[in-house]
C-alpha positions in Angstrom: 1.9 -3.4 4.1 -0.1 -1.0 7.0 -3.4 -2.2 7.1 -4.9 1.0 8.4 -3.7 3.2 5.9 -5.1 0.6 3.4 -8.3 0.7 4.9 -8.3 4.6 5.3 -7.2 4.4 1.5 -10.0 2.3 0.8 -12.7 4.6 2.2 -11.7 7.6 0.1 -13.8 6.7 -2.9 -17.3 7.1 -0.3 -18.6 6.0 3.2 -18.5 2.0 3.9 -19.4 -0.2 6.3 -16.6 -2.5 7.8 -18.4 -5.3 6.2 -17.4 -3.9 2.7 -14.1 -2.5 4.0 -13.1 -6.1 4.8 -14.6 -7.6 1.4 -12.9 -4.9 -0.6 -9.8 -5.2 1.3 -9.9 -9.5 1.1 -10.8 -8.8 -2.6 -8.1 -6.8 -3.7 -5.1 -7.6 -0.8 -5.5 -10.5 0.6 -4.4 -12.9 -1.5 -5.3 -16.4 0.5 -4.6 -14.3 4.0 -7.9 -12.5 4.7 -8.3 -10.1 7.6 -10.0 -10.7 10.7 -13.3 -8.4 11.4 -11.7 -7.8 14.8 -9.1 -6.4 12.9 -11.1 -4.4 10.6 -13.1 -2.8 13.8 -10.0 -2.1 16.1 -8.2 -0.2 13.3 -11.6 1.8 12.4 -12.0 2.5 16.1 -7.9 3.4 15.9 -8.7 5.9 12.8 -11.6 7.0 14.4 -9.6 8.1 17.7 -6.9 9.4 15.1 -9.2 11.8 13.7 -8.3 10.1 10.3 -12.4 9.2 10.1 -15.5 9.8 11.4 -19.0 8.1 11.7 -20.9 9.3 9.0 -24.1 7.4 10.3 -25.7 4.2 11.3 -27.9 2.2 9.5 -30.6 0.1 11.7 -31.5 -3.0 10.6 -32.9 -6.8 11.4 -29.2 -7.4 12.5 -26.7 -5.3 14.6 -26.4 -1.6 14.3 -24.0 -0.9 10.5 -21.9 2.1 11.2 -20.7 4.0 8.3 -17.3 5.7 7.9 -15.7 8.5 6.5 -12.4 9.5 5.6 -11.5 13.2 6.9 -9.7 15.8 5.4 -6.7 14.5 7.7 -7.1 11.3 6.5 -6.8 12.3 2.9 -3.9 13.9 3.6 -2.3 10.8 5.7 -3.3 8.3 2.5 -1.3 11.1 -0.2 1.9 11.8 1.8 2.3 7.2 2.4 1.6 7.0 -1.0 3.5 9.2 -2.2 7.0 7.9 0.2 9.0 5.7 -1.2 9.3 2.1 0.8 12.6 1.0 2.2 14.0 -1.3 -0.6 14.3 -4.8 0.9 13.3 -8.5 -0.2 9.8 -9.1 -0.7 9.1 -5.5 -0.9 6.3 -6.2 -4.0 3.5 -7.2 -1.3 3.7 -3.3 -0.5 4.2 -1.8 -3.5 1.4 -3.6 -4.9 -1.2 -2.7 -2.6 0.0 1.0 -3.0 -0.3 0.9 -7.0 -3.4 -0.7 -6.7 -4.9 2.1 -3.6 -3.6 4.8 -6.5 -5.6 3.3 -9.5 -8.2 2.9 -7.3 -8.5 6.4 -5.7 -7.5 8.7 -9.5 -4.3 9.2 -8.0 -1.2 8.5 -10.5 0.6 4.9 -10.0 3.1 5.6 -12.4 4.5 8.1 -10.2 4.5 5.8 -7.1 6.5 3.1 -9.3 8.9 6.2 -10.3 9.4 6.9 -6.5 9.9 3.4 -6.0 12.4 3.0 -8.9 14.8 6.0 -7.6 14.8 5.0 -4.1 15.8 1.8 -5.3 18.9 3.2 -7.8 20.2 5.5 -4.5 20.3 2.5 -2.4 21.8 0.5 -5.4 24.6 3.2 -6.3 25.2 3.3 -2.3 25.7 -0.7 -1.9 28.0 -0.4 -5.6 30.2 2.5 -3.9 30.4 -0.1 -0.7 31.1 -2.8 -2.5 34.4 -1.0 -4.4 35.8 -0.2 -0.8 34.8 -3.3 1.2 36.1 -6.6 1.6 34.9 -9.9 0.4 32.6 -10.2 3.0 31.1 -6.9 2.4 32.0 -7.3 -1.4 29.5 -10.7 -1.3 26.6 -9.5 1.4 26.7 -6.1 -1.1 26.1 -8.5 -3.9 23.0 -10.4 -2.2 21.6 -6.8 -1.6 22.0 -5.8 -5.4 20.5 -8.7 -7.1 17.5 -8.4 -5.0 17.3 -4.7 -5.6 17.6 -5.6 -9.2 15.1 -8.3 -9.3 12.7 -5.3 -7.5 13.4 -3.2 -10.3 12.2 -5.5 -13.1 9.4 -6.0 -10.9 8.3 -2.4 -11.1 9.2 -2.0 -14.9 6.7 -4.7 -15.4 3.9 -3.4 -13.7 4.5 -0.2 -14.9 4.0 -2.4 -18.4 0.7 -3.2 -17.1 -0.4 -0.2 -15.3 -3.5 -0.3 -17.9 -4.2 -3.9 -17.8 -4.0 -3.6 -13.8 -6.7 -0.1 -13.8 -8.9 -2.2 -15.8 -9.3 -5.1 -13.4 -9.1 -3.3 -9.8 -11.8 -1.7 -11.2 -14.5 -3.8 -12.5 
């Protein structure tokens, strides 16, 4: 999963502090593996340097000054392209797909489009593996079967997620 693109997408609804981004990330995606503050701020620094975010002001308070960051047009374009690009079909892909689905729901994009695009990528890969399996020796057949079983499981997850999109949308927005 791309932490930088996830943080970038979390800025789309409006400017946020690094602390707010970490809290949103951890709340939606950490699942026991929270981001370190240092990773958040080094990622924001890199995004700033690359022109994908900009500072939206500084708040002075009792503690250290808190910078607010906002996404730039280039950042919005980057997020849109990332969300629309299917991931390479591989085992244990659900974490990245889940992240993309939640970010689409949070940003008002179509999570169904993300699932449909991914489904098409999986089906293409399955067709290629099936052809390779037919032309291959026993070792190739067994390797292809292993990959096909994992891809079938991914397809079941995609279908299940699509069936639960309305419920997931309600939960991530609450």
